[in-house]
C-alpha positions as CSV (number, residue, x, y, z in Angstrom):
1,M,4.2,16.6,15.4
2,A,7.0,14.2,16.4
3,E,8.2,11.6,14.0
4,T,6.6,8.7,16.1
5,L,3.3,7.1,16.0
6,S,1.2,6.7,19.3
7,L,-1.2,3.4,18.8
8,P,-3.4,2.0,21.2
9,R,-2.3,-1.6,22.5
10,T,-5.0,-3.7,20.5
11,A,-5.1,-6.3,17.6
12,D,-8.4,-4.7,16.1
13,R,-7.6,-3.0,13.1
14,A,-10.2,-1.0,12.8
15,L,-9.1,1.1,16.2
16,L,-5.5,1.1,14.7
17,Y,-6.2,2.4,11.4
18,Q,-8.8,5.1,13.5
19,S,-6.1,6.1,15.2
20,L,-3.1,6.0,12.6
21,I,-4.9,7.8,9.5
22,P,-4.9,10.9,11.5
23,Q,-1.4,10.5,12.4
24,I,-0.2,10.1,8.8
25,R,-2.6,12.9,7.7
26,T,-0.4,15.3,10.3
27,L,3.3,13.4,9.3
28,V,2.7,14.4,5.4
29,A,0.6,17.7,5.8
30,D,3.8,20.1,6.0
31,E,5.7,18.4,3.3
32,T,6.0,19.0,-0.1
33,D,8.4,16.1,-1.1
34,L,6.2,13.0,-2.7
35,T,8.9,10.5,-2.2
36,A,9.3,11.6,1.4
37,N,6.0,11.2,2.0
38,L,4.9,8.1,0.6
39,A,8.1,6.7,2.8
40,N,6.4,8.1,6.1
41,I,2.8,6.7,4.8
42,A,4.5,3.2,3.8
43,A,6.3,3.2,7.2
44,A,3.9,4.4,9.2
45,L,1.8,1.6,7.9
46,K,3.9,-1.1,8.3
47,Q,4.9,-0.1,12.1
48,G,1.4,0.5,13.1
49,L,-0.4,-2.3,11.7
50,G,3.0,-4.8,11.1
51,F,2.3,-5.8,7.6
52,F,4.9,-7.8,5.9
53,W,5.5,-5.3,3.3
54,V,4.1,-2.0,2.5
55,G,5.2,-0.2,-0.5
56,F,4.3,2.1,-3.6
57,Y,4.9,1.1,-7.4
58,L,4.5,4.6,-9.3
59,V,3.7,4.4,-12.9
60,K,6.7,5.2,-15.1
61,A,6.5,5.0,-19.1
62,D,4.7,1.1,-19.7
63,Q,5.7,0.0,-16.4
64,L,5.2,0.1,-12.8
65,V,8.5,1.1,-10.6
66,L,9.3,0.6,-7.5
67,G,9.0,3.4,-5.3
68,P,8.8,4.1,-1.1
69,F,8.2,0.8,0.6
70,Q,9.1,-1.2,4.1
71,G,9.9,-4.7,4.3
72,P,12.5,-7.2,2.5
73,V,13.8,-6.6,-1.1
74,A,11.2,-6.5,-4.0
75,C,10.8,-6.3,-7.4
76,T,12.0,-3.1,-8.6
77,R,9.8,-3.3,-12.5
78,I,6.6,-4.7,-13.1
79,A,4.6,-4.7,-16.4
80,F,0.8,-3.6,-16.5
81,N,-0.1,-7.0,-17.4
82,R,1.5,-9.1,-14.4
83,G,0.6,-9.8,-11.3
84,V,-1.7,-8.0,-8.6
85,C,-0.4,-5.0,-8.8
86,G,-0.2,-4.8,-12.9
87,A,-4.5,-5.6,-12.4
88,C,-4.9,-3.4,-10.4
89,Y,-3.2,-1.0,-12.8
90,T,-5.2,-2.0,-15.6
91,Q,-8.6,-2.7,-13.7
92,R,-8.1,0.9,-12.1
93,K,-9.7,-0.9,-8.6
94,V,-8.6,-2.3,-5.5
95,I,-7.9,-5.6,-5.3
96,R,-7.9,-7.9,-2.7
97,V,-6.3,-11.6,-2.8
98,P,-6.6,-14.2,-0.3
99,D,-4.2,-16.5,-1.3
100,V,-1.4,-15.4,-3.7
101,E,-0.9,-18.5,-4.8
102,Q,-4.2,-18.8,-6.4
103,F,-4.4,-15.8,-8.3
104,P,-3.0,-16.3,-11.8
105,G,0.3,-14.7,-12.9
106,H,1.4,-13.9,-9.2
107,I,4.6,-12.4,-9.3
108,A,6.2,-14.2,-6.1
109,C,9.0,-11.5,-5.1
110,S,9.1,-13.0,-1.6
111,S,7.6,-16.8,-1.0
112,E,6.7,-15.3,2.5
113,A,3.6,-13.3,1.0
114,K,0.5,-15.3,1.3
115,S,-2.1,-12.7,0.9
116,E,-2.1,-9.2,-1.0
117,I,-4.4,-5.3,-1.0
118,V,-3.2,-3.5,-3.8
119,L,-5.3,-0.1,-4.5
120,P,-4.8,2.8,-6.6
121,A,-4.4,6.6,-6.6
122,F,-5.3,8.5,-9.5
123,K,-4.2,12.0,-11.1
124,N,-5.9,13.5,-13.6
125,G,-8.0,10.5,-14.2
126,D,-5.0,8.3,-14.8
127,V,-3.5,6.1,-12.4
128,F,-0.6,7.7,-11.1
129,L,0.9,4.7,-8.4
130,V,-0.4,1.6,-6.5
131,L,-0.2,0.8,-2.8
132,D,0.8,-2.9,-2.3
133,V,0.4,-4.5,1.0
134,D,1.5,-8.1,1.8
135,S,0.7,-10.2,4.8
136,D,2.8,-13.2,5.4
137,R,-0.7,-14.8,6.4
138,L,-3.3,-16.6,3.8
139,N,-6.6,-14.3,4.0
140,D,-5.0,-11.3,6.1
141,F,-7.3,-8.4,4.5
142,S,-10.9,-7.7,5.0
143,E,-13.3,-5.0,4.4
144,V,-12.1,-2.8,7.4
145,D,-8.4,-2.8,5.4
146,E,-10.0,-2.2,2.1
147,Q,-12.1,0.8,3.2
148,A,-9.0,2.7,5.8
149,L,-6.2,1.9,2.8
150,R,-8.9,3.8,0.4
151,E,-9.1,6.4,2.8
152,V,-5.2,6.4,3.0
153,M,-5.0,6.5,-1.0
154,R,-7.6,9.7,-0.8
155,L,-4.8,11.2,0.8
156,T,-2.0,9.6,-1.1
157,E,-4.3,11.7,-4.0
158,E,-4.3,14.8,-2.7
159,L,-0.3,14.8,-2.6
160,I,0.0,14.2,-6.3
């Protein structure tokens, strides 16, 4: 596959994900380097869906450390007990936040982020990394996003 995406001209996220996820799978299929694959997954999600910020935080010792991402500069290190990413790590589940200002302990890496979804990926039963997706619109993530991004995380788990 050439390093380009072919997406339908639609605002329907279900259709966009339906087209995008197989392309992501093909994009990472023959690459063994995790960093390269995470970078391309973040880029494909940002390009394909136009999110404000998309990136990965990897578990390193006792914190989450910024990995490949697309968007404005970001927080480099996040404690396990801080913010939406830390909550995703400690609770070991997807966290969808319609208004980040209402989330206790939210870390404002960018004042432009308004809503967020964070998903964990597991290796040997432990959270290995989290995918953080931010929008500059309130309540921008739905069940459609959650289910499709869960599929992306299953693909990510195959890579680690």
